[in-house]
C-alpha positions as CSV (number, residue, x, y, z in Angstrom):
1,M,23.4,-256.7,-67.1
2,G,21.6,-253.7,-66.6
3,D,17.8,-253.5,-66.1
4,K,15.5,-254.0,-69.0
5,V,12.8,-250.8,-70.1
6,V,10.2,-251.2,-72.6
7,D,10.0,-248.5,-74.6
8,K,6.8,-247.4,-74.9
9,K,7.5,-246.1,-79.0
10,T,8.2,-249.5,-79.8
11,D,5.1,-252.1,-80.2
12,G,6.3,-254.0,-77.0
13,E,9.3,-255.4,-77.8
14,E,11.6,-255.1,-75.2
15,V,14.6,-253.1,-75.6
16,A,17.2,-253.2,-72.9
17,E,19.1,-249.8,-72.2
18,P,22.4,-249.5,-71.5
19,P,23.6,-249.1,-68.1
20,R,23.5,-245.2,-67.3
21,R,26.7,-243.7,-65.9
22,V,25.4,-240.5,-65.8
23,R,24.4,-240.9,-62.1
24,T,27.9,-241.6,-61.3
25,R,29.5,-238.8,-63.1
26,E,26.8,-236.5,-61.4
27,S,27.5,-238.0,-58.0
28,R,31.5,-237.2,-58.5
29,K,30.8,-233.8,-59.5
30,S,28.1,-233.4,-56.4
31,L,31.1,-234.9,-54.4
32,I,33.2,-232.1,-55.9
33,R,30.9,-229.2,-55.3
34,S,30.4,-230.5,-52.0
35,G,33.7,-230.5,-51.3
36,R,34.2,-227.1,-52.3
37,T,31.3,-225.3,-50.5
38,I,32.7,-227.0,-47.5
39,G,36.0,-225.4,-47.8
40,E,34.5,-222.2,-48.8
41,R,32.2,-222.2,-45.6
42,R,35.5,-223.0,-43.8
43,E,37.1,-220.2,-44.8
44,H,34.1,-218.3,-44.4
45,L,34.1,-219.4,-40.8
46,E,37.7,-218.7,-40.0
47,T,37.1,-215.2,-41.8
48,A,34.4,-214.4,-39.3
49,N,36.1,-215.6,-36.1
50,E,38.9,-213.4,-37.1
51,R,36.8,-210.8,-37.5
52,S,34.9,-211.4,-34.2
53,E,38.4,-211.6,-32.2
54,A,39.7,-208.1,-34.2
55,R,36.3,-206.6,-33.2
56,K,36.9,-207.8,-29.4
57,K,40.5,-206.3,-29.6
58,V,39.3,-203.1,-30.5
59,K,36.5,-203.0,-28.2
60,K,39.1,-204.0,-25.5
61,H,42.0,-201.3,-26.6
62,K,39.1,-198.5,-26.0
63,A,37.7,-199.9,-23.0
64,L,41.4,-199.3,-21.6
65,R,42.0,-196.1,-23.4
66,F,39.0,-194.9,-21.5
67,F,39.2,-196.2,-18.4
68,F,43.1,-194.4,-18.4
69,T,41.5,-191.0,-19.8
70,V,38.9,-191.2,-16.5
71,L,42.1,-191.9,-14.5
72,A,44.1,-189.0,-15.7
73,F,40.9,-186.8,-15.1
74,V,40.6,-187.9,-11.8
75,A,44.0,-187.8,-10.7
76,L,44.3,-183.8,-12.4
77,A,41.2,-183.2,-10.3
78,A,42.8,-184.4,-6.9
79,A,46.0,-182.7,-8.0
80,I,44.1,-179.6,-8.4
81,V,42.1,-179.8,-5.1
82,Y,45.2,-180.6,-3.0
83,F,47.0,-177.6,-4.4
84,V,43.3,-175.5,-3.6
85,F,43.0,-176.8,-0.2
86,F,46.1,-177.2,1.3
87,V,48.7,-175.3,-0.5
88,M,47.2,-172.2,-1.0
89,R,45.4,-172.3,2.5
90,K,49.0,-173.1,4.2
91,R,50.1,-169.8,2.3
92,E,46.8,-167.4,3.5
93,E,47.8,-168.6,7.0
94,P,50.0,-166.5,9.3
95,P,53.2,-168.2,10.1
96,Y,53.5,-169.5,13.1
97,E,54.9,-167.5,16.3
98,P,55.9,-169.2,19.4
99,T,54.4,-168.1,22.5
100,I,56.9,-166.2,24.4
101,T,56.6,-165.8,28.4
102,V,58.0,-162.9,29.8
103,P,58.5,-162.9,33.2
104,Y,56.9,-160.4,35.6
105,S,58.9,-157.5,37.1
106,P,57.3,-155.3,39.4
107,T,56.5,-151.7,38.1
108,I,56.2,-150.1,41.3
109,E,58.9,-149.0,43.9
110,V,61.3,-152.3,45.7
111,I,62.9,-151.6,48.7
112,D,65.4,-154.3,49.9
113,E,66.3,-153.3,53.7
114,D,69.3,-155.6,54.2
115,A,70.7,-153.7,51.1
116,G,70.2,-150.2,51.7
117,G,67.1,-149.8,50.6
118,T,67.7,-150.5,46.8
119,A,66.6,-153.7,44.9
120,A,69.8,-153.9,43.3
121,K,70.5,-157.6,45.3
122,L,67.4,-158.8,44.7
123,S,67.4,-162.3,42.8
124,S,65.3,-162.8,39.7
125,S,62.8,-165.4,41.2
126,M,62.1,-162.5,44.0
127,K,61.5,-159.8,41.5
128,E,59.4,-162.3,39.2
129,Y,57.2,-162.8,42.5
130,I,56.6,-159.6,43.2
131,G,55.7,-158.5,40.0
132,M,53.2,-161.3,39.9
133,A,51.7,-160.3,43.0
134,E,51.3,-156.7,42.0
135,A,49.7,-158.0,39.2
136,D,47.4,-160.4,41.4
137,F,46.4,-157.0,43.4
138,R,45.8,-155.2,40.3
139,E,43.2,-157.7,39.1
140,L,41.2,-157.7,42.6
141,G,41.1,-153.7,42.3
142,Y,43.9,-152.8,44.4
143,T,46.7,-150.2,43.5
144,P,49.9,-151.1,45.2
145,T,52.3,-148.2,46.1
146,K,55.4,-149.7,47.0
147,V,57.3,-153.2,47.9
148,V,59.7,-153.5,50.9
149,R,61.9,-156.7,52.0
150,P,62.3,-156.5,55.6
151,V,65.8,-156.9,57.3
152,G,66.8,-160.1,57.8
153,S,64.0,-161.7,56.0
154,I,64.6,-164.0,53.3
155,R,61.3,-164.9,51.9
156,E,59.0,-162.1,52.9
157,V,57.9,-159.3,51.1
158,D,55.6,-156.6,52.6
159,F,52.9,-154.7,50.4
160,Y,51.5,-151.5,50.6
161,L,48.0,-150.6,49.2
162,D,47.1,-147.1,48.5
163,G,44.2,-146.4,50.7
164,Y,45.3,-148.4,53.9
165,T,47.9,-147.5,56.6
166,G,49.0,-150.9,57.1
167,Y,50.6,-153.5,54.7
168,I,50.2,-157.3,53.7
169,K,52.9,-159.5,54.6
170,L,53.4,-162.3,51.9
171,T,56.0,-165.4,51.5
172,T,57.4,-166.6,48.3
173,D,57.1,-170.1,49.8
174,R,53.3,-169.7,48.5
175,P,51.8,-168.9,45.4
176,S,51.1,-164.8,45.1
177,A,47.2,-165.6,43.4
178,V,46.5,-167.6,46.9
179,S,48.4,-165.5,49.3
180,V,47.0,-162.3,47.4
181,E,43.1,-163.8,47.6
182,D,43.4,-164.4,51.4
183,A,44.7,-160.9,52.1
184,D,41.6,-159.7,50.3
185,R,39.3,-161.6,52.2
186,M,41.0,-160.7,55.2
187,I,40.6,-157.2,53.9
188,R,36.9,-157.6,53.2
189,Y,36.4,-159.2,56.6
190,L,37.9,-156.3,58.7
191,K,35.8,-153.9,56.6
192,N,32.7,-155.9,57.7
193,Q,33.7,-155.7,61.1
194,G,33.8,-151.4,61.0
195,I,37.7,-151.8,61.0
196,T,39.5,-149.3,58.5
197,E,42.8,-149.0,59.7
198,F,45.6,-152.0,60.7
199,T,49.0,-152.0,60.8
200,Y,49.6,-155.3,59.2
201,I,47.5,-158.4,57.7
202,D,49.9,-161.6,57.9
203,V,48.9,-164.2,55.4
204,R,52.4,-166.4,54.8
205,I,50.4,-169.5,56.7
206,E,48.3,-171.1,55.0
207,R,44.5,-171.3,56.1
208,K,45.6,-168.4,58.6
209,A,45.6,-164.7,58.6
210,Y,46.5,-162.3,61.4
211,W,45.9,-158.8,61.9
212,K,47.2,-155.9,64.0
């Protein structure tokens, strides 16, 4: 049944040893021990994986907290910058005041010959034109003394200037600044010709000027 082994202690007699079943028991113990070791290893691996996942979650939560903290600081800084540069600056600026254009009005004597010498019946547009023409003459260095609206005239106004014997005929059909510039050129032309006295200068027609 089993292997025959010679025992060296005997005188050469062959003694058969019974089958050793120790190996079977040792194998079973080895298997049992191996089974326990595998289970422990599995449990150890599962525990390590859980710990790794837990560490990853903690890191992820920390990263999210850091991100939202930085975002909150950025939003706070933006709010402070907006408040300083826009709200405070707007408070420092003076309130908006619309520009009110005041119509020109004459400051010299105005005579309306059709109304008996008073200017009460002159229209507001006529008064404004006289005021603008007066300002234009002053801007060029002349000093208007009075304005006359002749009898039967609707649009003509005659300006009298300090230092001159005659008067300047203007019409409301033309811009006051253009008419006054034409009168200034005519006065300087007459001075260059040696003429210092005139009855009137007529600049009512565009690109033409008359004098008497």
